C-alpha positions in Angstrom: -15.9 33.5 5.4 -15.6 29.8 4.4 -13.6 29.0 7.6 -16.3 30.6 9.8 -19.0 28.6 8.0 -17.1 25.4 8.5 -16.6 26.1 12.2 -20.3 26.9 12.7 -21.2 23.5 11.1 -18.7 21.8 13.4 -20.0 23.5 16.5 -23.6 22.8 15.6 -23.0 19.1 15.0 -21.1 18.9 18.2 -23.9 20.6 20.1 -26.4 18.1 18.7 -24.2 15.2 19.9 -23.7 16.7 23.4 -27.4 17.2 23.8 -27.9 13.5 23.1 -25.5 12.6 25.8 -26.3 15.4 28.3 -25.8 15.3 32.0 -22.1 14.5 32.3 -20.4 17.6 31.1 -19.3 18.3 34.7 -17.2 15.1 34.8 -14.2 16.6 33.0 -14.7 19.9 34.8 -14.5 18.2 38.1 -11.4 16.4 37.1 -9.8 19.7 36.1 -10.0 20.8 39.7 -7.4 18.2 40.5 -3.7 19.0 40.8 -2.7 17.7 37.4 0.5 19.0 35.9 -0.9 19.1 32.3 -3.6 21.6 33.3 -0.9 24.3 34.1 -0.8 26.0 30.6 -3.1 28.9 30.0 -2.6 28.8 26.2 -4.1 25.3 25.9 -7.9 25.4 25.1 -8.9 22.8 27.8 -12.6 23.6 27.5 -12.5 22.6 23.9 -10.6 19.4 24.5 -13.2 16.9 23.3 -13.8 14.7 20.4 -15.9 16.2 17.6 -18.4 14.1 15.9 -20.0 14.2 12.4 -22.1 11.1 13.1 -23.4 10.4 16.7 -22.5 6.7 16.5 -19.0 7.4 15.0 -17.4 5.6 18.0 -20.3 3.4 19.1 -18.5 0.1 18.3 -15.5 1.1 20.3 -17.4 2.5 23.2 -19.7 -0.5 23.4 -16.8 -2.8 23.7 -15.0 -0.5 26.1 -18.1 -0.5 28.3 -18.3 -4.3 28.2 -14.6 -4.6 29.1 -15.1 -2.3 32.1 -18.1 -4.2 33.4 -17.4 -7.8 32.5 -13.7 -7.9 31.9 -14.2 -10.6 29.3 -12.9 -9.2 26.0 -9.9 -7.7 24.3 -10.0 -4.2 22.6 -7.5 -3.4 19.9 -6.4 0.2 19.2 -4.0 1.0 16.4 -2.4 4.4 16.3 -0.9 5.3 12.9 1.3 8.3 12.1 4.6 9.9 11.3 7.6 10.8 13.5 5.3 12.1 16.2 4.2 8.5 16.5 7.3 6.5 15.7 8.9 7.7 18.9 5.7 6.5 20.7 5.9 9.3 23.3 2.6 10.8 22.3 0.8 7.5 21.7 2.7 5.8 24.5 1.3 8.3 27.0 -2.2 7.4 25.9 -1.4 3.8 26.4 0.0 4.5 29.9 -3.2 6.4 30.8 -5.2 3.4 29.9 -2.8 1.2 32.0 -3.2 3.5 35.0 -7.0 3.5 34.7 -8.5 0.9 37.2 -11.5 0.5 35.0 -9.6 -1.2 32.2 -7.1 -4.0 32.4 -4.2 -3.9 30.0 -3.6 -6.9 27.9 -0.8 -7.5 25.4 1.8 -5.0 23.9 0.4 -5.5 20.4 2.1 -4.6 17.1 5.8 -3.6 17.3 8.7 -3.1 15.0 12.5 -3.3 15.7 13.2 0.2 14.5 16.7 0.3 15.8 17.6 -2.6 13.5 16.6 -0.3 10.6 19.0 2.3 12.0 16.3 4.7 13.2 14.9 5.7 16.5 13.1 3.0 18.5 10.2 3.7 20.9 11.4 4.3 24.4 9.2 1.7 26.0 10.7 -1.5 24.5 14.2 -2.5 23.6 15.5 -4.1 20.4 18.6 -6.1 19.9 19.9 -7.5 16.6 22.7 -9.1 14.8 24.6 -7.4 11.9 23.5 -7.5 8.3 20.0 -5.9 8.6 19.1 -3.1 6.3 16.1 -0.7 6.8 13.8 0.3 4.1 11.1 3.0 4.5 8.1 3.7 2.2 8.7 7.5 2.6 12.0 7.2 0.6 11.4 7.1 -3.2 14.7 5.3 -3.7 13.8 2.5 -1.4 12.1 -0.6 -2.8 10.6 -3.2 -0.5 7.4 -5.0 0.3 5.9 -3.0 3.1 3.0 -3.7 5.3 1.0 -1.5 7.7 4.1 -0.2 9.5 5.5 1.4 6.3 9.0 0.2 7.2 10.9 -3.1 6.8 14.2 -4.6 7.7 15.9 -7.0 5.3 18.7 -9.5 5.5 20.4 -11.8 3.0 22.2 -13.7 5.8 20.8 -16.9 7.3 21.2 -17.0 11.1 20.5 -13.3 11.5 18.7 -12.5 14.7 16.6 -9.8 16.4 14.9 -9.7 19.7 12.1 -7.6 21.3 11.9 -6.7 25.0 8.7 -4.9 26.0 9.1 -5.4 29.8 11.2 -2.4 30.8 10.7 0.1 33.6 7.2 -0.5 35.0 5.8 -2.3 32.0 4.7 -5.9 32.4 3.5 -7.8 29.4 3.1 -11.6 29.2 3.8 -12.9 25.6 1.8 -16.0 25.0 1.7 -15.8 21.2 3.4 -13.9 18.4 2.6 -13.2 14.8 5.5 -12.4 12.5 4.5 -10.5 9.4 6.6 -11.2 6.3 6.1 -12.2 2.6 6.0 -15.9 3.4 4.3 -16.8 0.0 7.5 -15.6 -1.8 9.5 -18.8 -2.5 12.8 -16.8 -2.2 12.0 -15.9 1.4 13.9 -17.4 4.3 11.9 -18.9 7.2 11.9 -17.5 10.7 11.8 -19.4 14.1 11.6 -18.2 17.7 14.5 -18.9 20.0 12.9 -20.5 23.0 14.1 -19.9 26.6 15.1 -22.9 28.7 12.0 -24.8 30.0 9.7 -23.5 27.4 8.6 -24.7 24.0 6.3 -23.8 21.0 3.0 -25.5 21.6 1.3 -24.1 18.5 2.3 -23.1 15.0 0.1 -21.6 12.3 1.0 -20.4 8.8 -1.2 -17.6 7.4 -1.2 -15.5 4.3 1.7 -13.1 5.0 2.5 -14.2 8.5 3.4 -17.1 10.8 2.0 -17.5 14.3 3.8 -19.2 17.2 2.1 -20.1 20.5 4.3 -20.7 23.6 3.7 -23.3 26.2 4.7 -20.8 28.9 4.4 -17.0 28.6 7.5 -15.2 27.5 8.8 -11.8 28.8 10.7 -11.2 25.6 11.1 -12.9 22.3 14.1 -13.6 20.0 13.9 -14.7 16.4 16.4 -16.5 14.1 16.3 -16.4 10.3 16.5 -19.9 8.9 17.4 -21.2 5.4 15.8 -24.6 4.6 15.8 -24.6 0.8 18.3 -23.6 -2.0 15.7 -21.2 -3.4 15.7 -19.1 -0.3 17.8 -16.0 -0.4 16.3 -13.1 1.6 14.1 -12.2 4.5 11.9 -9.1 4.8 10.4 -8.3 8.2 7.2 -6.2 8.2 6.3 -6.3 11.9 5.5 -8.4 14.9 2.6 -8.7 17.3 3.2 -9.6 20.9 -0.1 -11.2 22.1 -1.9 -13.0 24.8 -5.5 -14.0 25.5 -6.0 -11.9 28.6 -8.9 -9.5 28.6 -7.9 -5.9 28.3 -6.8 -3.1 25.9 -4.1 -3.7 23.3 -2.8 -0.3 22.3 -0.5 -0.6 19.2 1.3 2.3 17.6 3.2 2.5 14.3 4.8 5.6 12.8 7.5 6.4 10.2 9.6 9.5 10.3 8.7 11.9 7.4 5.6 9.9 6.5 2.7 11.5 4.7 -0.6 9.9 3.9 0.4 8.9 0.4 3.5 7.0 1.6 1.2 4.3 3.0 -0.1 3.8 -0.5 3.3 2.2 -1.4 2.6 -0.5 1.2 1.5 -3.5 -0.8 0.3 -5.5 2.3 -1.3 -2.7 4.1 -4.9 -3.9 3.7 -4.0 -7.5 4.2 -2.5 -6.8 7.6 -5.3 -4.3 8.6 -7.7 -7.2 8.0 -5.6 -9.6 10.2 -5.2 -7.0 13.0 -8.9 -6.0 12.7 -8.6 -3.1 15.2 -11.6 -1.8 17.1 -10.3 1.8 16.9 -7.8 3.3 14.5 -6.3 6.7 15.4 -4.7 8.5 12.4 -2.2 11.2 13.2 -1.0 12.3 9.8 -0.8 15.6 7.9 2.3 17.3 9.4 4.5 16.3 6.5 1.8 16.8 3.9 1.2 20.3 5.0 4.9 21.1 5.5 5.4 21.3 1.8 5.0 24.9 0.3 3.1 23.5 -2.6 0.5 21.8 -0.3 -2.5 20.5 -2.3 -5.4 20.6 0.2 -7.8 18.8 -2.1 -5.3 16.0 -2.8 -4.6 15.6 0.9 -8.3 15.3 1.6 -8.6 12.6 -1.1 -5.6 10.7 0.2 -6.9 10.8 3.8 -10.3 9.4 2.6 -8.6 6.7 0.6 -6.5 5.6 3.6 -9.6 5.4 5.8 -11.5 3.4 3.2 -8.6 1.0 2.8 -9.1 0.0 6.4 -12.8 0.1 6.3 -13.1 -2.2 3.4 -11.3 -5.0 5.2 -12.4 -4.2 8.8 -15.9 -2.6 8.6 -16.4 -2.6 12.3 -13.4 -0.4 13.0 -14.1 3.1 14.3 -11.8 6.1 13.6 -10.4 9.2 15.2 -8.5 11.6 13.0 -6.2 14.0 14.7 -5.4 17.4 13.2 -1.7 18.2 12.7 -0.1 20.5 15.3 0.9 24.1 14.7 4.6 24.3 13.5 7.2 26.5 11.9 9.4 26.1 8.9 13.1 26.5 9.6 12.1 27.6 13.1 11.1 31.1 11.9 8.3 30.9 9.4 4.8 30.0 10.7 3.1 27.3 8.6 -0.3 28.4 7.5 -0.9 25.1 5.6 -1.8 23.3 8.9 -5.1 25.2 9.0 -5.8 24.0 5.5 -5.0 20.4 6.5 -7.2 20.8 9.5 -10.1 21.9 7.2 -9.6 18.9 4.9 -9.6 16.5 7.9 -12.9 18.0 9.1 -14.4 17.7 5.6 -13.4 14.0 5.4 -14.8 13.3 8.8 -18.1 15.1 7.9 -18.5 13.3 4.6 -17.9 9.7 5.9 -18.9 10.1 9.5 -15.7 10.0 11.6 -14.6 11.5 14.9 -11.9 14.2 15.1 -9.6 15.3 17.8 -8.5 18.9 17.0 -5.0 19.1 18.3 -4.3 22.2 16.3 -7.1 24.2 18.1 -6.6 22.6 21.5 -2.9 23.4 21.6 -3.7 27.1 20.9 -4.0 27.4 17.1 -1.9 29.4 14.7 1.6 30.4 16.1 0.9 28.6 19.4 4.0 26.6 18.9 6.0 29.7 20.2 4.3 29.2 23.6 4.9 25.5 23.6 8.6 26.2 22.9 8.9 28.9 25.6 7.5 26.4 28.0 10.0 23.6 27.0 7.2 21.6 25.3 8.7 21.7 21.8 12.1 21.3 20.4 14.2 24.0 18.8 12.9 23.2 15.3 9.4 24.1 16.4 8.2 21.1 14.5 8.8 18.2 17.0 8.0 18.2 20.7 9.9 17.4 23.8 9.1 14.4 25.8 7.0 16.5 28.1 5.2 18.1 25.1 4.3 14.7 23.7 3.2 13.6 27.2 0.9 16.6 27.4 -0.6 15.7 24.0 -1.2 12.1 25.2 -2.8 13.4 28.4 -5.1 15.6 26.4 -6.1 12.9 23.9 -6.8 10.4 26.6 -9.0 12.9 28.5 -10.9 13.7 25.3 -11.6 10.0 24.7 -12.5 9.5 28.3 -14.9 12.4 28.3 -16.7 11.1 25.3 -16.8 7.6 26.8 -18.4 9.0 29.9 -21.0 10.7 27.8 -21.7 7.4 26.0 -22.2 5.7 29.4 -24.6 8.4 30.5 -26.5 7.9 27.3 -26.8 4.2 28.1 -27.9 4.9 31.6 -30.7 7.0 30.2 -32.0 4.1 28.1 -30.0 4.6 25.0 -29.0 1.7 22.9 
């Protein structure tokens, strides 16, 4: 009874929003007539693939800036996608980024925030390469035995060896990013920390250097296609270096779609990250997409109320330091425990996410429902869209999710543009 009442509220609020932005519902329907591979699955609820709003202007800041970028091509838009293992591999979030890149309306700008995951001995995103010297140790906020000073990425690499190196190469396959500036996040106010310097390619040089609270920023005279860093000891008191993340930047107008996830992360694991808020303030994203809940709900003793509280705290941590930021919460996908036991807690996590969104005015993308709901993972598995564990997805499965999320965002954006054309402000 409670579930039906909640769904009625959701549907009613969504109807109100759609009425405000009427006249463009056919846009997505017309697109569906195209020969798009991701439309081929009869168990996916395509008609319900839209963003749900609990406040009509939940994404107004993001859409206003997106509309300006489309028309004037004179601004950068920062999107930051936070999550767990579904995001660390960047196949889901990476497909959303690719869809923006393929869209002629929006130029793509810099690669944004990245982390050298392979140096931490864990899986690196497929769309950039990392090389590193020996001596690095990875620390993750999800491991209770690990102690480190984490930032927004929830993962660090540490070294005690001066001269250690790592490099980042975002221009692989069809990706083309010019790197004009980098920020390196590390605890630079700690007197025991080593310094870090970029290794410059021949014919290039550093034209600008800035020291901020918790990061250093280097500007290159000529754009780089990759970057390499060297750890430097300049004082006797220096003994250690802790890398929290790197941004690969330029000043070109366009979309900067960053993604950062940690295998096994739940919402509370980000509360161990001492520099989370500091870095959120520096990055100041226009849109944050939060894809968490899978690991919270995977526990048999799942506490729905605590999960709801934690999700609200996480959102507020970002809001307090970046009040203009808009949010999309994504519900966790259906999954199984030990490949055989359907997990009913995902529905509870879904309810909690909707409650948070209603109470503080956020947008939601309901992956759980769109993918088919309870026990739909069986159909994804039989169509080679999920792995054998029925918890993680195949590359094609993640690509399907990325396609669906992009279309949901695009459909809402078209509604917003229609609203503007009808005199809305």
